[in-house]
N, C-alpha and C positions, 0 to 999 in steps of 0.2 A: 503493501498499501503505499502510495508518495503521502510524505512527512505533511505536508501542505497542500490546498484543494482552492481553486479559487483565488490565489493572490493575485492575479491579474484584476482582476476587478477591486477600483479603488473604492468604492461606494460601498460602506457596510450591508445597509439596505439591501443591495442588488446581490451582493455576495451571500447574504443569508438566505435571500429568495432563491436562487441557484442553486445552493443545496440543499434547501428543500425539496427543491423540483427533482432533485438527481438523487436523493435519498433514498433507501429502499425502506427507513422506519424513523420516525424522532422519538428518541427516548430521554429522558432525565437519568444523567448519570454524576456521580462525583468523582472527582479525580481533582488533583492537583496543580492548579496554574500560576506559570511565571508574573511575581511582581513586576509589574513597570516599572523601571528606574526612577518614576519623578516620587514613584510612592517608597518605592525601598529608602530615598531620602529622609523623604518624613519620617519614616518608622523609624531609621538612624536617630532624626531629632526628637523624636517622642523619647525615645529611649535614653538620646543624653540628658535631655529634661526629668526625664521619671528619675532617670540617679542622682540628679546635681539633687533633687527636689528630696528623694529618701534617705539623701546623706544629711538635707538638713533637717531633715524630720528627727533621725536617729538623735544625732547633737542635741533635741531641744527634749526626746522622751524623758529623761530624768526627772525633769520637772512633774509632767501632766502624763506620767504613763502610761495609764487604762484608754485617756483618751488618745495617742497617738498611736498603741496597738492597731485597734482600728482601721488606722489611717493607713500605717505602716502594710498591713495584709494588703490590704485592696491594690497599692502600688506594689509590692512586691509579685500579684499576679500577673498586672499591666503586662510588668517587663518580663517576667515568663514567656506570657505570650509573644510581646514583641521579640525579643529573643529567638522565640521559635520561627518567627517567621523571615527576620532575617537569616539565622541561620540554614535554613531551609531556601529561602527564596524564592519558594510557594506558599499558597494557601488552598486550603482545598475547601471548593466550589459545586455548588449542584446548580448544573444549570440545561437547557435540552442541550442535545446532542445529535448531529445527525449520522445513523447506520448506513454503512456501506457493507455490503459482501461479496467479495472478491475469491471465488474458489472455493478454496477448503479453510478462510481468513474469514473475518469479520474487523471493521476497524472504525471506530467512532470520532468522528470530526468535531470541533464547537463550531461557535456560528463566526471566529476569524478565519474557518478553513483549517485548523492544525487536527493535525490528528494526534489523539489525545488518549489512547487504548486501544488496544487490540487485542484477539482470541480466538482460537480457532472457533471453526462456526460447527454449530450444533446438527446433529444431524436431520431435524426439521427445515433448516434455513439451509441446509446445500441444493436445496434443490425448487429453488422457488421460479425457477427460468425454466423452457420448455428444450429451451437450447444453451448449451455453456456457448458464453463469448467466442471461443476459438473455434465454432462448427461456422459462424459466420463470416469468417476468415479464412477458410477454404485450410487451415493448417490439420485438421481433422481426413485422415486418408479413407475412413468408413463413410463418411456423410456423400461419397461421388453420388448422381444422378443418372451419370450413362451420359448423359449431355454434355458433359465437361472432354469430352475424347477428343 
């Protein structure tokens, strides 16, 4: 399967329409999607700001221990979440994906035409077409009609 599909189509709405028109099925699929560079920069800034604030809160913790313990817990959770995103440079999303079946392989493409998941075709998926693509290209020697000679 191709790594990208419909990249030559500049307009995202037209690319989505192309994918919808040519997909075998549309299914919601969860996968990890790379974060854009501007969002990575925002996450890095957020992590820096969070760490600075976390250090300030820990310094004041001695005076009012109970009030700051709740705030520290929330900040640490945010920091862990942002750090995990930065470390993997991906995020888990669930969005409509376009299912294409080629031979014994199934591929799912997102709205941007990027191949996000492949797997072997299940038996019930393998024979969705009456003739395989190769039969129409003349590569199957058993499909001769007698008029080809």
